[in-house]
N, C-alpha and C positions, 0 to 999 in steps of 0.2 A: 504493499500497501505507500500510495509514494504523500506522501508529508508537507503540510503546511506552513512555508518558512516564514509566513509572522509579517505582517505590511506593512509598508515599507514609510518610510520617515517623512515627514513636509506634509502636506495636501491631501486630502483623498478624495477622488469622487466622490458625494454623498447621494445614497439614489433612494428619496423618498420614499417612505411606507407608509399610512395612515395608521394612526393608533389602535382606531377598535379591529385590522388588523391584528392584531398582537392577543387582543382582548375576548373579542369575538372571536372571528373568524378561525385563529389557530388551533384552539382549544378541541375547533371540530376534526381539525385536520388530521385523518390517522391515514393519511396512500403517501407514500417520497415521493411518486411520481405528481399529483398533485399539487405537494409543493412548490416542486424541481418547476413548476410551469409555474404555480400561481406567483412566486421571483422572478423567476423571469423574465415574467408579465410585466414586471413591476419595473423591472432595468430596461426593458425598451422601450416602456413609455417612457423614461424619462431621457431617451437618446432620440425620442420624436418632435415636430414643429406642428402647431398644428390645431385647435376649437376643439375638434375633434380625432381624435386617436382611434387607433387599433386597428391588432393583425387576423394575421390572415392563417390556417395549419402551415402552406410554404414556408411564410419566415420564422417560424422552429424549423422545417424541415431544412432548411437549408442551414443553418446554421452547424457546421459539423460537430461546433466542442460544444453545443449543447446537449446534443443528438448523443453523442457520443457519453452525459453524460448518465441518460436517459438507458441504454443499454450497450453491450461493445457492438452487436448487430445488427443494419439500420434496419431488417426487417420488423427483429423486436423491440428499438427504439420505437418506430415506429406503432408499431403495436400498446409501446406504454405511453407516450403522447397524448393518442387520441382515447386513452384513460382516463391522464393525469385533467384531460380540457372537459371530457365528459361527468366527472367528478367535482372541478372544479365549476364550473356551470351550475351544477345541482346542490350545490355550495351554500351558494349564490355570491362567490369570489370575481367567476365573470358575466357575462350574458353575448349569448351565443345571437345569430341573428346572419336569414336567410335571405340571398337577393342576386336575382338573374344580371349576370354579370358575360362581358364577352364571350368568357372559355364557358357558357355555360349558370347552370346552378351553381354558385360559391356562400365558404361559411365565412363568417366574420365575426371574431372578440370584440369585445370593449369593457373597458372597466364594469364592474357593476356600481359609477358612482352618478349622480345626478348627470353628466355629460353622457353621458355612455348610456345610459337610462333612455335620456332624451332622441340621442342617436338612435338607439333601436326599435321606438317607439315611431321616428320619423323614417326608416325602413319599412315600418310595417304601412304606413303609411303613401308608403311610395312615391318620397319625395328626394332617395337617394336617388343617382344615377348612375351607370359606368363611365369612366374618365378615360378609358381606354391607356392608361399611363399603366404597368407593370406595380411602380411601388406603388403608386396611388390608385389602387382599383376602381373604386368608389366613392363618392362624392357628393354632400349634403348640395339639393340643387338651392342658390341661393339667389335674392336681386345682385346682377353686376352692374355697375357700376356703368352707364357710358362711354368711358372713357378708356373703357380697359375693351371694350367691343370693334371701340376707334379703333387705339388701338394692334387690336388681333386682324381685322379688316385692311387695314391697308398698312400696317407698319411690319407683324411678323407675331408670334408664337408669345404670350405672356410665360413668363415667369416669375415667379416670391420676389426676386429683386425688380423687375422693371414692374412689378407690385405697386410695391411701394411706391416707385418714385412716382408712379403716376397719380399715386396722393399723393406726393410732396406737392407737386405741380398742378394737382388741379386747385392744391391751395395755398398756389403761390402768384397763378395767373385763370382770369376769366377762363370759362370753357367754351367762351365760341373764340376768345381768343387762341386756344386747342385745339381745334377743327379748323381753323386757318391755315396753322403751321402746317398740321400734317396732310394736309389737302397744298398747300407750296412744297412739301419733301414727295408728294406724292404726285404733282405735274411734273414735278423736278427731275424725277426718278433716283429720287434719295431715300429711300427707303428706311434711314434710325432714326434712333432717338435721339441723338444725339445732334445731331442735323437740328429736329425741328426744335432742340430745347435752345440751341442759341440761336433761333431766330424768334424767339416768346426773351430770351434773356433779352437782343435790343430792341425788341420793343418792349420795354421796360423802363432800360435805361435809359434808352436815345427817344420813346418819345412812339405812338403807332403812326404810320403813316398814311393817315386816309383816302391821302389820294389814290395815290399806290394800290391801294384797298378798295378803289372805287371801280381800279384800269389791271383786273385782274392781271391779262397780256404781262403788264411796264412793273407790275411785283411780281412776276413770277420770274423773269430774265432778271431783277435789280438779286437773286438768292440765290441764281448763278455764279457768282461773280463778288472781287472784296473778299471780304472777313471769311463769305461762307465758306470758299472755295477750297479753304482745308480739309473741309469736310467732305466733298463729291467724291476728291482724288483716294483712291485704296493704296 
């Protein structure tokens, strides 16, 4: 048996576990598979972002170190995983929800928390949808800001970093400015946010040229030259 050498010196990342786990849930757990699954679930959720966090069975299976902790042989490990997940759901530590996704019917596991319960209820009401993203196969249907649709339809795919940038831009510039700047970028075939942002920054610092706005062709030509040319060259 391999002996643990002890925890290292200095700062070590701590995984938050709710106190009721120790006072209410732990006394009810009498199976090692279940205990490992629940503790692993806390650890994985701590490394995730987003309002609604969940795991699929594949998330467990793809972690070779965790699966080896369940059993030496892959087939035995998957049996142990199924057993641990089933027990965790029966004891109420985890919530299980079925949803039709791109790969057929899929099972998703949520922590039995207020957000987890809300997510499962939303799935039952049909408010979740497949995303096509292997890292996040389903997502809650939410009303998306118009600026997001504007970006995706004219510039490119939306990423978390771009989404934050767009929210900041919406706070700093009038919506009609953003729409016009995107229109200029599309017309000049420079579908890059840095180009759109440069136009917005110019309008804020130097003032909006209303005359050019009334003459679109002149306006488009203006942003192909001078200080904006650096954003056009690749």
